Steps between C-alpha positions, in 0.01 A plus 500: 500500500210358703179701547557575870843651436366696203209639705736596783731677252205692354386605849849618592523694173170678567595574860834645395390716207149607601581609853415860592872574500731312269843449649760659276761238432749443226434130450643489149156476339387741229170637632248720320228696680246607234238764582683571823344838587691636799611149607849506354729235644878489519657228282194502270437667167194711579268636231172681556231584245681832437812305396335228288146486363408146602218490242738559205687195376778397479655662806835662429681256725743220420365147450610213727652737756305464826473229763202659675235742378271663756157631398359619832157660455568566131295268276167647613604833345579357155285466190684181400619306807537182294739673258693645795553146631617389154744789498629403845556148367721646226702691761555200731811285509457124528390412855346846539180583682227761464362606837161667492262661745158610373170590667246220527203571275233485775704696752480870583846577356374471141269798548744694718651683201347628178825393333426131567370345179431154641541259786631146477439160646716189488322379185606824326854364477381168360311700235809711423699177466243362257462824301874571461612143439773544760574194708543600863430361842276716717534515875230728638423614851188685611553782747211609723457836673618487860297784650172442319402178673652308788561191290745656248802297613295181527363554147857547374574148623177322406433651158855445383468123505485427126179294504324757718619787275296351216191471723550859616533637147197307368249571775336792677784498755701732274230766546423440867868502605679686219876463479709815493773393255626208299873441526644297215831348394516408133777260413525445128545137400770434243660840537471552875485206736519503876840383612 
């Protein structure tokens, strides 16, 4: 698949599964919502921290079962986010995707809860890839606060151009205009490819 189609598919995936309200639909996919809190969705298997300790491995869930795993505002609470991603890999079927939303490390959301252990940037997922030895494609999107400054929507467009993302993450811009979240789709190569 060419890069434009892949990028469009990633964007559509993020838009669909990281919306404020996920549309409940029985689309035939096995979907897992880990660390769901009170966001339990119809047609998903929903587990919160009370159901599964996400820092104890392996999870008591079946391997190769899920098409989509959602970790929305979860990894920042964990002691071992890299091991959690490895565990999600085990749970995914071929062609599966892990969809992640985490607070950006220079943004205010990291400090908004004493339960947040860390923030993330796009490079965090490259480091997790390197440290775990998993082979996955990373599509990342920076999300900027809308009410904090008038340029939030413009920043969403500009700083999500891949070459500009690298400039943003490696310069003072990340402190002057901190992103709110990083949205990520991990597509594991070999086991899970975009189709």
